[in-house]
C-alpha positions in Angstrom: 20.8 -3.0 6.0 19.9 -1.3 9.5 22.9 -2.8 11.2 25.9 -1.0 13.2 27.9 0.9 10.7 30.8 0.7 13.3 33.6 -1.4 11.5 35.8 -3.8 13.1 39.5 -3.6 12.0 40.5 -6.0 9.7 42.5 -8.3 11.7 45.1 -11.2 10.4 43.4 -14.6 9.6 44.8 -16.0 12.9 43.8 -13.1 15.2 40.1 -12.5 14.5 38.1 -10.9 17.6 35.0 -13.1 17.3 33.3 -11.8 20.3 33.6 -8.1 18.5 32.4 -9.5 15.6 29.4 -11.1 16.9 28.6 -8.0 19.1 28.9 -5.3 16.6 27.5 -7.1 13.4 26.1 -10.5 14.0 23.7 -9.7 16.8 22.3 -6.4 15.1 22.3 -8.3 11.6 20.0 -10.9 13.3 17.7 -8.5 14.6 17.4 -7.0 11.3 16.1 -9.9 9.8 13.9 -10.7 12.6 12.0 -7.8 12.1 11.5 -8.7 8.6 10.6 -12.2 9.7 13.6 -13.9 7.9 15.7 -16.8 9.3 19.2 -16.0 7.6 21.5 -19.0 6.9 25.0 -19.3 8.3 26.0 -18.8 5.0 24.5 -15.4 4.8 26.1 -14.1 8.0 29.3 -15.3 6.8 29.2 -13.7 3.4 27.8 -10.2 5.7 30.9 -10.5 7.7 33.6 -11.4 4.8 32.3 -9.1 2.0 32.7 -5.2 1.7 32.2 -2.9 3.6 32.9 -5.2 6.8 35.4 -7.6 5.9 36.2 -8.5 9.3 36.9 -12.3 8.7 38.4 -13.7 5.5 36.4 -15.3 2.7 37.8 -19.0 3.3 36.2 -22.3 4.0 38.1 -22.3 7.4 36.7 -18.9 8.7 33.2 -20.3 7.7 33.7 -23.1 9.8 35.0 -21.2 12.7 31.9 -19.0 12.6 29.9 -21.9 12.9 31.5 -23.0 16.0 31.4 -19.3 17.3 27.5 -19.1 16.8 27.0 -22.5 18.5 28.8 -21.4 21.6 27.0 -17.9 21.5 23.8 -19.9 21.3 24.6 -22.2 24.1 25.5 -19.2 26.5 21.9 -17.7 25.6 23.4 -14.5 23.7 21.4 -15.7 20.4 18.5 -17.6 20.0 18.7 -21.1 18.9 15.8 -20.5 16.3 17.8 -17.3 14.8 19.3 -19.1 12.1 18.1 -21.6 9.5 19.1 -24.9 8.4 16.7 -26.9 6.1 19.1 -29.1 4.7 18.4 -31.7 7.6 14.6 -32.3 7.6 12.1 -34.5 9.6 9.9 -36.2 7.4 6.5 -37.0 8.8 3.6 -38.1 6.7 0.8 -38.7 9.4 -0.7 -37.0 12.1 -0.6 -38.1 15.8 -2.3 -35.4 17.5 -5.5 -37.2 19.3 -8.7 -35.6 18.9 -11.9 -37.2 20.6 -14.9 -37.8 18.2 -16.7 -34.5 19.5 -13.7 -32.4 18.8 -13.4 -33.6 15.4 -16.8 -33.0 14.2 -16.9 -29.6 16.2 -14.0 -28.4 13.9 -15.8 -29.4 10.7 -18.9 -27.6 12.0 -17.0 -24.4 13.1 -15.2 -24.3 9.7 -18.5 -24.3 7.7 -20.0 -21.8 10.3 -17.1 -19.5 9.2 -17.0 -20.3 5.8 -18.3 -17.0 4.6 -15.4 -15.2 6.6 -12.6 -17.6 5.2 -13.7 -18.2 1.4 -11.9 -16.3 -0.9 -10.8 -16.4 -5.0 -7.1 -17.2 -5.4 -4.9 -14.1 -6.0 -3.7 -15.3 -9.2 -7.2 -16.4 -10.7 -7.8 -15.1 -14.1 -4.1 -13.7 -14.4 -2.6 -14.2 -17.8 0.6 -15.7 -16.1 1.4 -18.4 -13.5 4.7 -17.9 -11.7 7.0 -20.0 -9.4 10.2 -19.1 -7.9 12.8 -21.8 -7.8 15.5 -21.4 -5.5 18.6 -23.0 -5.5 19.4 -23.4 -1.7 16.7 -25.2 0.5 17.9 -22.9 3.5 16.5 -19.9 1.7 12.9 -20.9 1.7 12.2 -19.0 4.7 13.5 -15.7 3.3 11.6 -16.2 0.2 8.3 -17.0 1.9 9.0 -13.6 3.7 9.8 -11.7 0.6 6.5 -13.1 -1.2 4.4 -12.9 1.8 0.8 -12.1 0.5 1.7 -12.5 -3.2 0.7 -16.3 -3.2 3.7 -17.7 -5.2 4.9 -21.1 -5.0 8.5 -21.1 -3.8 10.6 -24.5 -5.1 13.6 -25.1 -3.6 15.6 -27.4 -6.1 18.7 -28.1 -3.6 21.6 -28.2 -5.9 21.3 -30.2 -8.8 17.6 -31.3 -9.0 17.0 -34.9 -9.7 15.3 -36.1 -12.8 12.6 -37.4 -10.4 12.2 -34.0 -8.7 12.0 -32.1 -12.3 9.4 -34.7 -13.3 7.2 -34.3 -10.2 7.4 -30.4 -10.9 6.8 -30.7 -14.4 3.5 -32.6 -14.0 2.2 -29.8 -11.6 3.0 -27.2 -14.3 1.4 -29.8 -17.1 -1.8 -29.5 -14.4 -1.8 -26.0 -14.5 -1.5 -25.9 -17.9 -4.2 -28.1 -18.6 -6.7 -26.2 -16.5 -5.6 -22.8 -17.6 -4.6 -23.2 -21.3 -4.1 -19.8 -21.9 -1.8 -18.9 -19.0 2.0 -18.3 -19.7 4.0 -19.9 -17.1 7.4 -18.7 -15.8 9.7 -20.1 -13.7 11.9 -17.4 -12.0 15.4 -18.7 -10.8 17.6 -17.8 -8.1 20.9 -19.7 -7.7 24.6 -19.4 -7.3 27.0 -18.0 -9.9 29.7 -20.2 -10.3 30.3 -23.0 -12.9 28.1 -25.5 -11.1 25.2 -23.1 -10.7 25.5 -21.8 -14.2 25.1 -25.6 -15.4 22.0 -26.0 -13.3 20.2 -23.7 -15.3 21.1 -26.0 -18.5 20.1 -29.0 -16.6 16.7 -27.6 -15.5 16.3 -26.5 -19.1 17.0 -29.4 -20.8 14.5 -31.3 -18.3 11.9 -29.2 -19.1 12.4 -29.6 -22.8 12.5 -33.2 -22.4 9.5 -33.6 -20.3 7.9 -31.0 -22.8 8.2 -33.5 -25.8 7.0 -36.5 -23.2 4.0 -34.5 -22.0 2.9 -33.7 -25.6 2.2 -37.4 -26.3 -0.6 -36.7 -23.4 -2.1 -33.9 -25.4 -0.3 -31.0 -23.4 0.9 -28.1 -25.7 3.9 -26.8 -24.2 6.8 -24.4 -25.7 9.8 -24.1 -23.3 10.9 -20.5 -23.3 8.4 -20.0 -26.1 4.9 -19.1 -25.8 4.0 -21.0 -22.8 7.0 -21.9 -20.4 9.8 -19.2 -19.8 12.8 -20.4 -17.4 14.6 -17.1 -16.5 17.6 -16.5 -14.0 16.9 -13.5 -11.6 19.8 -13.8 -9.5 22.8 -14.2 -9.0 24.1 -12.5 -12.7 27.5 -11.2 -13.5 26.0 -7.5 -13.6 24.5 -7.9 -10.0 28.2 -8.9 -8.7 29.7 -5.8 -10.2 26.7 -3.8 -9.3 26.8 -4.7 -5.5 30.4 -5.5 -5.1 30.0 -9.0 -4.3 33.2 -11.2 -3.5 33.8 -12.8 -6.9 35.4 -15.8 -5.5 36.6 -17.4 -2.1 40.4 -16.8 -0.9 41.1 -20.0 0.5 43.3 -22.2 -1.9 41.3 -25.5 -1.1 38.1 -24.1 -2.8 39.8 -22.5 -5.6 41.5 -26.1 -6.4 38.4 -27.7 -6.2 37.0 -25.0 -8.9 40.2 -25.4 -10.9 39.4 -29.2 -11.0 35.8 -28.8 -11.8 35.3 -30.1 -15.7 32.7 -27.1 -16.0 35.1 -24.2 -15.1 36.8 -24.0 -18.6 33.6 -23.7 -20.2 32.2 -21.0 -17.4 35.4 -19.0 -18.0 35.0 -19.0 -21.8 31.5 -18.1 -21.6 31.8 -15.1 -19.2 35.8 -14.2 -19.6 36.9 -15.0 -16.0 36.0 -17.2 -12.9 33.3 -16.1 -10.6 32.1 -18.4 -7.4 29.2 -16.3 -5.9 26.5 -17.8 -3.9 23.0 -16.6 -3.8 23.2 -15.8 0.0 26.2 -13.2 -0.7 23.5 -11.2 -2.5 21.2 -11.4 0.3 23.8 -10.5 3.0 25.5 -7.6 1.3 22.3 -6.0 -0.6 19.3 -7.5 1.4 16.9 -4.6 0.8 17.8 -4.5 -3.0 17.6 -8.3 -2.9 13.9 -8.3 -1.6 13.0 -5.7 -4.2 14.4 -7.7 -7.1 12.4 -10.9 -5.8 9.4 -9.1 -5.5 9.7 -7.0 -8.7 10.7 -10.1 -10.5 7.0 -11.4 -9.4 5.1 -8.3 -9.6 5.9 -7.6 -13.5 3.7 -10.6 -14.1 0.4 -9.5 -11.9 -1.9 -7.4 -13.3 -3.9 -5.2 -10.6 -6.5 -4.5 -13.0 -7.6 -8.1 -13.4 -7.4 -8.7 -9.6 -9.8 -5.8 -8.7 -12.1 -6.7 -11.4 -12.2 -10.2 -10.1 -12.7 -9.0 -6.5 -15.7 -6.8 -7.7 -17.4 -9.1 -9.9 -16.5 -12.6 -8.9 -15.9 -12.5 -5.2 -19.2 -13.8 -3.8 -20.6 -12.0 -0.8 -20.4 -13.5 2.7 -24.0 -13.9 2.9 -24.1 -15.9 -0.3 -21.5 -18.5 1.1 -23.4 -18.7 4.3 -26.6 -19.2 2.4 -25.1 -21.8 0.5 -23.8 -23.5 3.8 -27.2 -23.6 5.2 -28.7 -25.2 2.0 -26.7 -28.2 2.8 -26.1 -28.5 6.5 -28.3 -28.1 9.3 -26.7 -27.3 12.7 -28.1 -28.4 15.8 -28.3 -25.3 17.5 -30.3 -23.3 14.7 -34.0 -23.4 14.2 -35.6 -24.6 11.0 -35.8 -21.2 8.5 -33.2 -19.2 10.2 -31.1 -18.1 7.7 -28.8 -15.9 10.0 -30.1 -12.5 7.9 -27.8 -10.4 5.9 -24.2 -10.5 6.7 -22.4 -7.2 5.8 -19.7 -7.9 2.8 
């Protein structure tokens, strides 16, 4: 990450120089993310400050809460923009459009759309590809990051926000079923990005079981699915045990309250048996400690299923010329400012 490499000396837990941490690390870090059109979460900033090589604050819940208060104060003082940090846990729900347009404005928008259709029409990027890919993310707050990483790749980002409800999974499976119905030969891939801890690991099981259940249910509706077989593939891309070791991610928090909660988690014993020891690493830590590598990981996990040769062939053979689109529009619509028989002439491709 292209932030200041000057290290703030690790201070005792009760003597953290927060202003120095903000000046030397948080502000350069926010500028780095802004250049890449990413709004980091508070948790991402926290992991950056508490992980190697910085480690300017302890990896504790109290330090996280203190950082939150410090950054509110910094934004109130105008030193950090209010929109620099993402928070999508709290949403405003709107299912209507209250912007007023006159009838003339409304009609003119439609006319403008049709007149410019020859410039805006395009065949979807994944048309005729052998694979269909979605990126599922445990953290709702990271959707901005994934949208930035996958810009131009036309991949749906699906935040499951922790343990997804069965209703949520059903609605998403219906979408996948519709994809399969329309494109029977496509192989569907769910690329999963989530925390590596007892609960996060159990989310993999939860999603797999739901997919298997709905596969059986939808078979009665003539959908032919095979979870983790020929048709649907569920794959955890991050965080993994190997990535924790490779990027030296903090393996677990330091505060006793969080560790006690993990000890009391009914999933912890099974997790330790499976992986050899306890880990509690959030997906935000990978973004904080190794952002460039994380971006590359996301892009390559999607890119492996995209065939450039197929895309080029579609663009050459199937993409209609702007002139053809314009001619089709004028066969259907006559605009008031055009004379009869005026087809606008040939439009350069």
